[in-house]
N, C-alpha and C positions, 0 to 999 in steps of 0.2 A: 610554504609559509607555516607559521605556528598556529594552525587552525584546528588541530586535533590533539587530544591527550592520548597518545598511543601507548598500548601495553607492550611490555618488553618481550615480544616473540615475533619471529619472522616465518610466516608460512610459505612453503615453497611448492607444495603440491597437495592435491586432494583426491580422495577416492571414495565414492559412495557418500556416507555421512561423516567421514573422517577427514581431518586436515593433518598435515605433517610438517614439522619445522625443519630447520637446517640440520639439526642433529638426528633427524629421523624419528623423533618422538611423535606419537599419535595423540590426537585430540578429538573427542566427540563434539561435533558442531551442533549446538542448539541455538544458533543465531543466523546461520546461512546468509552471511553478508548483509545482515539486516533485512531479512525476508526476500532476498534476491535469488539465491541459488535453489530454486524450486526443486530441481531434480538432483540436488546434491552436487557431487563432483565427478567429472570424467564420464558422464552418461554417454554410452557409446553412440546412441542415435543422435544426440545433440552434437557431439564431437564430429561425427561423420558429416552431418548437414552443414556445419560451419566450414569444415575443411573443403567440402565439395563446392560450396558456394563461393568460397574465397578463390578457388581455381577458375571459376566461371565469370563472376561479376560481383564487385563490391559496391559500386556506386555509379549512378547515372544522372541523378538530380530528378526533381519532381516536375520537370518540364515535359516528361515523357510518360507514357503508360507504364504501370509497374505491376506485373502479374503477381509478384510476391506480396505486395500490399493488398491486392485484391483477394488473394487466398486467405491471408490473416484476418482481414476485415470481415470476410465471410464467416470465419470461425467465431469471431467475437460477436457478430450480430446474431448468429445462430443461437447463442446463449442469452442474448439480450431480449427484454420483453417486447420491444418493438422491432419486428423483422424488417421494417422499412427504415431502420436507423442507419446512420452514417458514421464513419470513423476518420479522424485526423491523426496522423502519426507524428510523434515528437521524439525527443531523445531521453527524456527524464520525467519524473513526477512533477517537479516544479513547472516544467514547460507545459505539461498536460493541464495543470491547474491554471496557468496563465491563459491558455487557450480557452478553458472553461469560463473564466472571468470575462474575457473578450467576447465570447459567443453570447453570454447572457446579456451583456450590454448591447451588443449588436442586434440581438433579437428584438429588443424594445426600441431600437433606433433612437437612442438618446432620451426617450421619454421616461424611462426608469433606468437606474444604474446602480443603486445601492444593493449590497449583498449582506445578509445576516450570517455570521459565522459564530463559532463557539469557543469559550475559554477552554484552555488546555488542548485545543485542536492544533494540528500542524499541517500546513499545506505547501511548505517549501521556503526557499531563501532568496528567490528573485523578488523584485519589488512588489509586484501584485500579490503573489502568493505569500510573501512575508507580511504584507499589510493585512491579508486575510487571516493570518495566524494570530490568534488572540493570546499571545504570551509576551509579557514585557521583556523577558530576558532575550528574546529573539529580536525585539525592536531596538533595544538599547544601543545608542550610538549611531543609529541609521535614520533618525528622524530628519525631516518630516516624512511620514509614511504616505502611501497613496490614499487619497481621500475616497470615501464611499463604502466603508465597512462598518457595520454595527454588530457589537458582540452580545451574545446571550449565553445562558448556562445550559449545558447539556442536561436533558431530562427535567428541565424546568420550563414548562410550556408558557407560563405567565411571563417569563423573561423574554420569550420569543415575541409574544404579543406586544410587549413594551418596546421592543426594538423595531417593530414594524412601522414603516413610514409610507407615505403616499407614493414615493418614488423608489420603493424597494423592488428590485428585479427578481431576487431569488434568495434561497436559503442554501448554504453550502456546509456540508458536514461529513464527518467520518462516522460510519455506523459503529465502529469501535475505534476510539482514539488511540493511536499507536504511541507516538513520541510523548504524548501527554500522560502516559501511565497505564495504557491498556484499559480504557474506560468505555464499556459498552453502553450504547443507547438502549433504552427499554422499548419493547414493542409498542406499549401504549403511547409513549412519547412520539415515536416515529410515525405512528398512525395518525396522531393529531397534527403533526407537521405536514404530513402528506395531504390531509384534508384541508388544512389552511392554504397550502399552495394551490389546490384546485379551486377553492373558494375565492381567493384573491388574485388568481391568475399569475402566480409566482412560479419561477422555475425551481425545481428541486435538483440540486447538484450534489452528487455523492462522490466523495474523494475515496477511491478504492486503491490508491497507490500501494498501501500496505496490506489491506484486507483482501484484495482481488486475486483472481487466478487460483482459486482453490484453498487459500490459506485458512478459511474458517470451516471448510467442509462443503461449502457450496461454491460454484464457480465464481459468482459474484456474491459478496456478503449481503448485499441488499435483499437477496432472495430469502433470507431468514425473516424478513419483516414485511408488513402489509403495505408496501410502497412500490411505485413505479417511477424511478427518477428520470427526469428529462435529460440529464447529462451525467455521465460516469467517467471518471479518470482512472487510468491504470499506469503502472510502470513497474518498478522493482522486480517482482517475480515473473513478469511477462516474458522477459528474454532469457531467463535462466542464467544470467550473468552478463549477457550482451546488452548494452544500453539501449533501451527503447521505452517510449511512453505512448499512451494512446488516449485520445479524447473521443468518447462515444456519445452521440446525441440522438434523440428521437428524430424521425424523418422531418417532422414539422419544424423543430427547433434548428436542425442542421441547415435548413434552407436560408438561414440568416447569413451564413458564410457564402460569399461568391468569390470568383477569382480576384485575388488581390487583398482579400480580407485578412488572411493569415498565411503564414508560410514557415518552412524550416528547410535549411539546406541539406542537412543530414537525416532529417526525420523520415523513418520508414525506408531506409535504404535496403537493398536486396539481402545483405547479410543479416541485418537485425530482424527483418521480417521472416526470413527462412528459419532462423533460430527460434523465434517466438512461435511460429506455426508448429514446430516440433514440440515445444514446451506445452502449448495449449492442448494439443491432441493427447499427450501423455498425462497431463494433469486431469483431463476429463476422465480418462480411464482410471486414474488414481482416486477419484472422489470417494468411492465406497471405503477404500483403505484409510483415507484421511479421516473420515467420519469415525471409523472403528478405533483407530489408534488415538484420535483426538479424545474420544470418550475414555479410553484407557489412561491417557495422560492426565485427564482431569481427575479421575479416580485416585491415581497415585499422588497427584499434587495435593489433594485434600487430606492426605496423611501427614503432610508437613505442618509444622507449627508456625504459621504466618498469620498476620493480622487480617488479611483479606485476599481472596483469590478471584481474579477477574479474567474473562476471556471466552474463547470459543474455538473449537477445532484444534489447530496447531498454532494458536496465537494466545499466549497467556502472560499475565502479569501477577507477580507475587508481591503484594504490598506488605512491607516489613515495618513501616512506621519509623524507620531510621535510615541513615545513610547505608547504601548497599555496595559502595565502591569496593570495600575490602572483600566482600563475598565474591565479586567478579574476579578479583585478583587471586583469591584462594582457589576458586574453581579452576582457573587457568593452570595454576601450579599442579592441580590434581587431574588435568587432562580433559576439562570440560569448558567449552566456550559458551558463555552466556553474556547478558548485557544488563547494565543498570540504566534506567530511564526515569525521568521525573524525580531524581534524587533518591527515592526510597523504594523503587519498584524493580525487582528482578524480572527482566523480559525474556521470554522464551519464544523463539521463532525458528524451530528446526526445519531442515529440508522436508519437503512433503513426502519423501520416500521412506521416512523412518518407520520402524516397526516396534512392537511391544518390547523386544529385548533391548532396543536402544533407549527406550523410556526407562526401563529398569536400571540400566547402566547410569543414566543421568541422575535418577532419583537417589541412587546410592551415594553419589558425590554430594548432591544438593542437600540431602537429608542430614548427612554427617556435618556439613558446614553450618547449616542453619541451627542444628541442635547444639553445636559448640558455641 
């Protein structure tokens, strides 16, 4: 269906941080499938794990014990602040966020159900997550939306207080808004939000679909801030290209889900969990490199003539103050894959395996285009 404005190139294979089209032309990838291909392309360990698992068992359903889920859940909880936390596996970010919304409502057993979310945020395109997304362009034509969401402004604590109601169950946010233009929350703001949640007994839900699994230099992006979220959602980079989403909750909050509360036919099948376990282990080892290369990328980006630079680690937005579609197209013609989001922001989400020489290669192209 006509749901994407596709660029005129067909990628047929990838290797490392590069993609190749039908003619064999090479492209440096600074988008990684929109923060999905954490380990780049054709990572030998990931390929081996997927092929081996495909030979043994693809799917059995969640009616039986699943050692692959248990292994992956253990890895995720080991990095989570609450070692007694629990994980539910889904297939995507929007499904993980739907689960988070359901869990928040179930936790209060109908006594509280409203959730505060933020303008320019993005939580998905299914009805609950779309309703949680405070962007009119996402809503248009799909009204009426799911009731129960109140919108506030990121980094404006007064707007959060104004949105607070007696039946508010929680606050849901991205610590760095991705689709909305790479907008980071400030440490002061998130600290106040965290204290408000403690004071009012609200659940703090952090959507890490785009920022999670090492993207910002920490395994969870919330680790950069003075908060301990009750619920965290993951997807995108978790599977390294294999579809998987995860809903992580503290042990206390997770108790609200009992058999029959929630489910997924394909969620957490052996293949997806095996792939994600490989990705998680390798990303943990890559964290020092991500921090180092992320700092180098920031330094090089500050040399460019842009209106504003926003981001952290290997997640950056270049605010140009004007339409950036033509820049994406020019970059593609010059062998660099980038993305335009929020109309005027060049978004960079390279594979987590990039090194300084790849940054230099990308900056040579971007610098020339932006200067022109």
